[in-house]
N, C-alpha and C positions, 0 to 999 in steps of 0.2 A: 756384425759385418764380416764378410769373407776376406781373408788375407789373400795375397797373390800366390796361390799354390802352383799355378802353371803360367809360365811366362814365355812369350814368343818374341824372339829378337830377329828383326829383318836386316840381313847383311847384304852388301852390294859389291863385295870384293874390291874395296878401296881402302885407303889408310884409315878411314873412319871405323872400319870393322873392329880394329883392336880396342878403340875407345868404347865401342858398344859392348864388346865382350867383357872388358874390364868393369864397365858400369853394371852390366847384368850380374856379374859375380858379386859386386858390392850390394846391389838391391836384393838379389835372391838370398844372400846371407842374412840381411836385415829382416827380410820377410819370411825367412825359413821356408823358402819355396821347395816344392817336391821335385819339380822338373823345369828346365829351361830348354826350349826348342829353338835352335838356331836354324833359320831357313835362308837359303840363298837361291835366287831364281835366275837362271840363265835364259835370256830371251830366245824364243824360237827363231832360228835363222833358216831360210829356205836354201837348202843345199841341192844342187843339181844331182839327178839320179846317177850319172856316171861317176861323180865324185863319191857318192855313197857306196857305190860298188867297189871303187878302188880303196876307200878307207871306211870299211863297214863299222868300225868301232870308234869312229871319230867323236861322236857325242858322248858315248859311255866313258871314253878315256878322259874327255874334258871334265865330265862330272866327277870322276874319280880323283883327278888331280886337284880340282877345286876343293873337294872335301878334305883331302889330306892336308892342304894348305891351311884351311880353317881349323882343322883339328889341332894343329900345333899351338895356335893361339888359345884355343879353348882349354887344352890340357894345361897350359901355363897358368891360367887364371882360376881354373876349377880343380886344380890338383888336390887341394886339401879340403874340398867342400863335400858336404853330404848331399847337396842338390845334384840330381841326375842331369847331365848335359847331353842333349841329343842333337845331331847335325843332319839336316836334310838338304840335299842339293837337287834342284828340279829344273826342268826345261819348261818354259811356259810364259805366262803373263804375270808380272810381279804382283800387281794389286789383287788380281783374282786369287792367286796362290796364297797370299797372306791372309786374305779374308776367309777363304775356304778352310785353311788350316786352323785359323783362330776359332772357327765354329766347330769343326770336327774334333779338335783336340781340347775343346772346352777351356780355352785360354782365358785367364783373368786379366792379363796385362800384355799389351804389345809395346815393344820398345823399338823406336826408329831413330835414325840420326839425321841431323840437318847440317849441311856443310857451309851454308851461308856464302856460297861462291858466286851465284848469279841471281839477278832479280827475276822473280817469277818462277823460281825453282821450287822443288818440294811438291811436285804434282802428285806423286804417289802418296806422300804423307797426307795431303789434303783429301784424296780419294778414300784412303783407309780411315781417316778420322771421321768422315761423313757416314761411313757405312759399317764400321766395326761395332760389334755388340758388346764390347768390353772397354776397359780403360786403355788410354794411350799415353805413353811417355815419349816426348820428343826431346832428344838430347843434342845440343849444339856441339860443334867441333870445339875441343878444348875443355870438355867437361871435367870438373874436379870432384873427387869423392869427398865432398863436404856439404852437409845440409844442416845449417843451424838457424835459418830463418826462411819461412815460407809465406808468400803473399797469396791470399785467397780473395779474389774479387767477388763481391756479393751484391745482389740486387733485391735481397729479402724474399726471393722466390723459393719454392720447394726444392728445385734442383740445385740452387746454390747452398741451401741448407744441407742437402744430401752430401755435396762435395766437401763442405766444411766438417761435418760429422765424420765422414769417412777418413779424411786426413787426420783428424784428431785420433780416431781409432788406430790408424796405422802408426802415428807418432808415439802414442802411449806405449805401444808394444815394442817399438824399435828405436825411437829417437826421443826419449823422455826429456831431454834438455832443449829440444827445438823450440823456437819462438814462432807462433802462428799469428799472422797479421791479417785479419779480415778487412777488406777495403771496400767502402762504398763510394762510388764516384757520383757526385751530384752536379746538376747544371742550373743555371739561372734562366728561367723562361724568357723568351724574347719580348713579351709584353710587360716586363717588370715595371717599367716607368709609369704605366697607367695606375699603378698602386701608390704613386707618389713617393716611391723609394728610389734611392740611388742603387747602382749595381752592387756596391759593397754591402749596402744594407739588406738587399734582397738575398745576396749570397749568404749572409749571416742567418737569415730566416730559413733558407734551404738547408744549411748545415745543422741548425737546431732541429729541423724536422727529420733529417737523416738520423740524428742521434736518438730521437724519440722512436723512430722505426726500429733502430737497432735494439733498443731496450726490450721491445716486444719480441723481436727476433731472437734475442739472447736467451729467452726462457725456453726456446726449443733446441738450443745448442746442448750437446752432450756435456754433462758435468765432468770436469776434468781438473787435474792439478797442473796441466800445461800452462805455459805463459801465453795468454791470448789477449792481445790489446788491439782494438779496432782503430782504424783511421778513416777520416772522412775527407775526401779530396775534391776540390772544386775543379771542374773541367772548364777552363776559360776559352778553349779553342774549338769546342764542339767536336772533340775527338777523344772519345772515352778510352779507346785502346791505347793511344799514345800516352794518355795520362796514366793508365795502369802500368805500362812499360817503364815510363820515366820514374814512377814511384818505386817500382821494383829495383831499379838501378840505384835510386837515391838511398833506399834503406838497406841496400846490399843483400837483397833476397837471393837465396840460392835456387829457388824454384817458384814458379807461378802455378797455382792449382785452380782450375776452372771447371765448373760442372756442365756437362752436356745434357740437353733435354732428353727425357726418356724415349726410347724407341718403341713405337706402337705399331708400326707397319712397315712393309718393305718399301713403300713409296714415299715415306716421310722424309723431310729434311731433318736430319738427326741432331744438328748442332744449332745452338742459338747464334745470333749474329756476332756477339762478343767473342765466342769461342772460334768462330769461323775466321774472324779478322786476326785474332791472336796467332792462330795457326799459320796464316799467310805471312805474318810479319817475320822477317829474318832476325829473330831474337837470339841474343847471346846467353839467354837464361833458359834452363830447362823448363818445358811446359808440360804439365800433367793435366790431360783432359779426362776427367773422372766420370765414369758411368757406374752406377750401383748395379751390381749383378742381380738378375732376377726381374729387372724392369725392361727387358728387351723382347717383348712379346712379338712373335711372328718372324723376327729377323733371322733367328738361327736356322730355321727351315729354309728360308730364302738363300742364305749364304751356302748351305750345304748343296744346293742345286746348281751353284755356279760351275 
């Protein structure tokens, strides 16, 4: 599996930028990345013609000043790194610019920040997550450079297997002491009482079944010396996503890793429902949406035409 040779970091010229630059320095150092591209997009603003004539260099000066400001932070965190750091300041539409650059620059990982300031925020994150042809790391405000436990929700599908194997591969090379916790969330079917069983009795049956499915699934997991211990969690409230998040907090996971469905066409919905809902949640835990490179047929050409 490919490591993250090329990383794109989406900045928005807020206090969050320094946290993202610091995180990018940490991650690129672990992954031995070749290049980190920092991109900041200034939205196009309609300026009257007479203002343009009076101040012909208005936009160019704004772009230059923004780049110099970001350069100071990048220099601070990348001063002693072998990874090449590149800064691009553009005028345009943020989502389109991020997606197009991720395709043209053959990016392996996009890093974006979540401020958790207002309900329904993170529109750009959601749009990028649905359309990007590479993995996405969403970092909440207050991110700490410490990863010792990773929660990986699994449903025994091929894309959850891909995400688990990929994070094993990354961890073996960069974080050999990390603990990986595969989690399967199971539910009790609504008609359980027709089987003559109590809720708890049928929950036990479902847990045992989940354990059996994991045994079969385990044979496909990459052989490793990493500490991998699965957990099976009952969803009592018919809310799988909240169950995943509560578990992550309970076990003090430093990150949640979830697999996205493979991209097969430009019109496909690229995320599974679990990934969609986790992205929309204002989580305090970093979320890694994993896409295995090489499984994004058709989408690269589409993004390059944006």
